[in-house]
C-alpha positions as CSV (number, residue, x, y, z in Angstrom):
1,X,-23.1,28.9,28.5
2,X,-19.6,28.0,27.3
3,X,-20.7,28.3,23.7
4,X,-22.0,31.8,24.4
5,X,-18.8,32.8,26.2
6,X,-16.7,31.5,23.4
7,X,-18.8,33.3,20.8
8,X,-18.8,36.5,22.8
9,X,-15.0,36.4,23.1
10,X,-14.6,35.7,19.4
11,X,-16.8,38.7,18.5
12,X,-14.9,40.9,20.9
13,X,-11.5,39.9,19.5
14,X,-12.8,40.3,15.9
15,X,-14.1,43.8,16.6
16,X,-10.9,44.8,18.3
17,X,-8.8,43.5,15.4
18,X,-11.0,45.3,12.9
19,X,-10.8,48.5,14.8
20,X,-7.0,48.3,15.1
21,X,-6.7,47.4,11.4
22,X,-9.0,50.0,10.0
23,X,-8.7,53.1,12.2
24,X,-5.3,54.2,10.9
25,X,-6.5,54.2,7.3
26,X,-9.7,56.0,8.3
27,X,-7.7,58.7,10.2
28,X,-5.5,59.2,7.2
29,X,-8.5,59.6,4.9
30,X,-9.9,62.3,7.3
31,X,-6.6,64.1,7.5
32,X,-6.3,64.1,3.7
33,X,-9.6,65.9,3.5
34,X,-8.3,68.6,5.8
35,X,-9.7,67.4,9.1
36,X,-7.5,68.4,12.1
37,X,-7.4,66.0,15.0
38,X,-7.1,67.6,18.4
39,X,-7.0,66.5,22.0
40,X,-9.6,67.5,24.5
41,X,-8.4,69.8,27.2
42,X,-8.2,68.6,30.8
43,X,-11.2,70.8,31.6
44,X,-13.3,68.8,29.1
45,X,-12.0,65.5,30.4
46,X,-12.8,66.6,33.9
47,X,-16.4,67.5,32.8
48,X,-16.7,64.1,31.2
49,X,-15.6,62.4,34.4
50,X,-18.0,64.5,36.5
51,X,-21.0,63.9,34.2
52,X,-20.2,60.2,34.1
53,X,-20.0,59.9,37.9
54,X,-23.2,61.9,38.2
55,X,-25.1,59.5,35.9
56,X,-23.6,56.4,37.6
57,X,-24.5,57.8,41.0
58,X,-28.1,58.2,40.0
59,X,-28.2,54.4,39.3
60,X,-26.6,53.2,42.6
61,X,-30.0,52.2,43.9
62,X,-30.0,49.3,41.5
63,X,-28.0,46.5,43.3
64,X,-26.9,44.8,40.1
65,X,-25.6,48.2,38.8
66,X,-23.9,48.9,42.1
67,X,-22.2,45.5,42.1
68,X,-21.0,46.0,38.5
69,X,-19.8,49.5,39.2
70,X,-17.9,48.4,42.3
71,X,-16.2,45.6,40.3
72,X,-15.4,47.9,37.4
73,X,-13.9,50.6,39.7
74,X,-11.8,47.9,41.5
75,X,-10.5,46.5,38.2
76,X,-9.7,50.0,37.0
77,X,-7.8,50.8,40.1
78,X,-5.9,47.6,39.9
79,X,-5.0,47.8,36.2
80,X,-4.5,51.5,35.5
81,X,-0.9,51.6,36.6
82,X,0.0,48.5,34.7
83,X,-1.7,49.6,31.5
84,X,-0.1,53.0,31.7
85,X,3.4,51.5,32.2
86,X,3.0,48.7,29.7
87,X,0.8,49.9,26.8
88,X,1.6,53.5,27.1
89,X,5.3,53.0,27.2
90,X,5.3,50.4,24.5
91,X,3.3,52.6,22.1
92,X,5.6,55.6,22.8
93,X,8.7,53.4,22.1
94,X,7.2,51.7,19.1
95,X,6.5,55.1,17.5
96,X,9.9,56.4,18.5
97,X,11.7,53.4,17.0
98,X,9.5,52.5,14.0
99,X,7.8,55.9,13.3
100,X,4.1,56.5,13.1
């Protein structure tokens, strides 16, 4: 089990580092080809949230799913404020100071 946990962590960290390392260059290539990047409106995000909740609600009869969802939502509630204050603020300041 420890070997699987270690391997899973390594793959997750590798994937994250690859994503962070390559997404900027991929975005630049798209923009050079004339692709405009836009943000979804709040209405679209609200629809995503409603659809996601609806699908998750449909699966609440499965006790394993219900336990995982409860754990996820508790973790989200406990970490959202910290992530917003730490990562969000850090990225804003990094862009302000170093450009980007």
